[in-house]
C-alpha positions in Angstrom: -7.9 -38.1 -52.7 -8.4 -36.3 -49.5 -5.8 -33.9 -48.2 -5.1 -33.9 -44.6 -5.8 -30.6 -42.9 -3.2 -29.5 -40.4 -4.4 -29.5 -36.8 -5.5 -26.1 -35.6 -2.8 -24.2 -33.8 -3.2 -24.3 -30.0 -3.7 -20.8 -28.6 -1.1 -19.9 -26.0 -2.6 -16.7 -24.6 -3.2 -16.7 -20.9 -6.9 -16.4 -21.2 -7.1 -19.6 -23.3 -4.7 -21.4 -21.0 -6.9 -20.4 -18.0 -10.0 -21.6 -19.8 -8.4 -25.0 -20.5 -7.2 -25.3 -16.9 -3.5 -25.1 -17.8 -2.8 -22.1 -15.6 -2.5 -22.7 -11.9 -2.8 -19.9 -9.4 -0.3 -20.0 -6.6 -1.5 -19.6 -3.1 -0.1 -16.2 -2.0 -0.3 -15.1 1.6 -1.6 -11.7 2.0 0.9 -9.1 3.0 0.6 -7.3 6.3 -3.0 -7.3 7.5 -2.5 -5.0 10.4 -1.2 -2.0 8.4 0.9 -1.0 11.4 4.3 -1.2 9.7 3.0 1.0 6.8 1.6 3.6 9.2 4.8 3.7 11.2 6.8 4.2 8.0 4.6 7.1 7.1 5.0 8.7 10.5 8.8 8.3 10.3 8.8 9.9 6.8 6.7 12.9 8.1 9.1 13.3 11.0 12.2 13.3 8.6 10.5 15.8 6.3 9.9 18.1 9.3 13.6 17.9 10.3 14.7 18.6 6.7 12.4 21.6 6.4 13.8 23.0 9.7 17.1 23.5 7.9 15.3 25.7 5.3 13.1 27.6 7.8 14.7 30.9 7.1 14.4 30.6 3.4 10.8 29.4 3.7 10.0 32.5 5.9 11.5 34.8 3.3 9.3 33.3 0.6 6.2 33.3 2.8 6.2 29.5 2.7 6.6 28.9 6.4 3.3 27.1 6.5 5.2 24.2 4.9 6.5 23.4 8.3 3.0 22.7 9.5 2.3 20.1 6.8 4.6 17.4 8.2 3.4 18.2 11.7 -0.2 17.6 10.5 0.9 14.4 8.7 2.7 13.2 11.8 -0.4 13.9 14.0 -2.7 12.1 11.5 -0.3 9.2 11.4 -0.5 8.9 15.2 -4.3 8.8 14.9 -4.0 6.2 12.1 -1.6 4.1 14.3 -4.1 4.1 17.2 -6.8 3.0 14.8 -4.7 0.2 13.2 -3.7 -1.1 16.6 -7.2 -1.1 17.9 -8.5 -2.8 14.7 -5.7 -5.4 14.8 -6.4 -6.3 18.4 -10.0 -6.8 17.6 -9.1 -9.1 14.6 -6.7 -11.1 16.8 -9.4 -11.5 19.5 -11.9 -12.8 16.8 -14.3 -9.9 17.1 -16.0 -8.6 13.9 -14.4 -5.4 12.7 -16.6 -2.5 11.8 -14.8 0.1 9.6 
């Protein structure tokens, strides 16, 4: 008499499912390609941090930390450079020119 062996248990881990073709990847559109909204957000945050630090200017000067006021100024200026770069790059992409980073 032969005993029937139970069928092997089907693995349900994602790697096995992917190998068997059971997992389907959804087409996901890339997020913002230009980067412009992200840079603008950073610029706004640097400007807000400068305004907030202005309220503490006296206390920063007392503690010899008045250089903290220049950090958001530098971040704001670098953000403007980044905005210029992103706009230039995005216009080249829109025009169909190759982009050299």
